[in-house]
N, C-alpha and C positions, 0 to 999 in steps of 0.2 A: 504494500500500500504506500501511496505517496500523497502528499497534500500540496496543492499549488495555490499560492496566495494571489488573489485577484485585486483586492483593495485592502485598506487598513482594517476593514471589518468583515471581510469575506474570503473564503477559501473553498476549493473544490477537492474532494477526496476521490482519488482514482486507484483502480486496481487493474494492472495490465492495460493501461491506456483507456479503460472504460470508466466513465464517471459513475461513482457509487452514490455520492450525495454532496450536499453543500453545507458548510459551516458558516454561521453568522455570529458576530459579536453583538449582543444586545444588552446595553447597560452593563450590569455586573455579571452577566451570564453568557454562555455560548449555546446557540441552538443549532443542532445538527438535524438536517432533514434529508430523507431519502425516500424512494417509493415505498419501502417497507417499514421505515422507522422515523420517529420524531423523538429526539432526546435533548435534555438540557444538561450542560456541564458547568461546574463552578469556575473552572480555569481551563485555559488552553492546554496546559500540561495534562489535565485529567482526560481530555479528549484524545490527545496524541498517545497517551499511555494506554488507553482503552483499545486503540486500534493498532498499537505497536509501531507508531510512526516515530522515526528518529531524525528525519530530515525534511526540510521544506524546500519546494522549488518555487522560484519566482516565475510568474507567468511570462516574462519577457526574456528569460535567460534559462537555458537548459542546465546550467551548472547547479550543482547541489550545494546548499549552504546549511550549516548546522542550525537547528531550530532555535538555539539560544542567541544567535547572532542576528541583529536587525540589519536589513538592507541599508546601505549607506545613502545619504541624501545631503543636499545643500538647501537649506531653508525649506525643506519638505519636498524638493524636486529630486527624483531618483537619479542615481549615478550608477552606470553599468560597469565601471572599472574599479578594480581593487587598488588600494594604496594610492589614492589620488591626492593631489595638492590643490587647494582652493585658490583661485585667482581673486585676490581681495578687491572689494569696492567696485565691482563691475556688474553691469546689467545687460543681458540676462546672466544668471549665475553660471560661472564657468570654472573649469578645472583643467589641470594637466594630469597625465598619467604619472605615477609615482617617481619615475626616473627623472633625475635632474637634467638629463640630456634631452628629454622630451620637450619639443617646442610647440607641438600641436595642442590647441585648446579645444575642449569639448564643452558643449552647452548642456547643463543638467536638465532633466525632465524629458517629457514626451513632446514631440513637435510634428507639425504638418509642414512639409516642404514641397514647393512646386519646382520640379526639375524637368526640362524638356516638355512643357505643357502638361505634365502629369503630376498630380498630388500624391505624395508618398507619406507614410507614417514612419517616424524615426524616434529611436530612443537614444538620447545623448549624441546628436550629430556634431561633427566638427564645427567650430565657430565660423570657419571660412565658408562652409556650406550655407549656414544661416545668413551670413553677410552677402553672399553672391547670388542668393535665390530668394524668391518670395517665400515667406515662412509665417506660420502662426504658432505661437507658443510662448513660453513653455506651459505644459500642463503637469499637474502633480500625479495624476493617475491615468492609466491607459483608458479607462472608461470615459473620463472627461474628454480626452483627446478624440476618442471614437465618436462621441456625441457631436463634437464640433465638425469632425471629418464627414459624418453622415449628413449633417446640416449643409455643409459646403457642397457636397455632391448633389443634394436636392436642389440647391440654388443654381448650380451650374446646369443641371438638367432642365430646370424651369426656364432659364435664359435661352437655352438651345431649342426649346419647344415652340 
């Protein structure tokens, strides 16, 4: 079994890439819902222990991270690289990879970038990509970005109709 974090308050439980159920944080409890079961847990650890889960997957990255480690962020915007260094006092929030030799800056968060007349979804694109192309962002969650992306596509479709 593995659990994939969707937002700060929701996760999907999977077994062999088949969705088993969804976990939601509600106030001081966690609600697990599946077609066969509805159960409340006092803590996240109670849930993961009940299902034998030792690792959490981030929905945007296939790499496995220990459940006790939070995903890194800058001001609430996710960062996809480990060991990053924050570029101080800039907007949008930016960082470089951990190496002091790295000169490339990345923008934290989810973004919508127009490249070659096509809108693309990006997590932590290079700052040069944001600078050189029409872009919308940053967004703190993938769901926020997808809502804007879908609205944008509907607007484009209406303009073309």
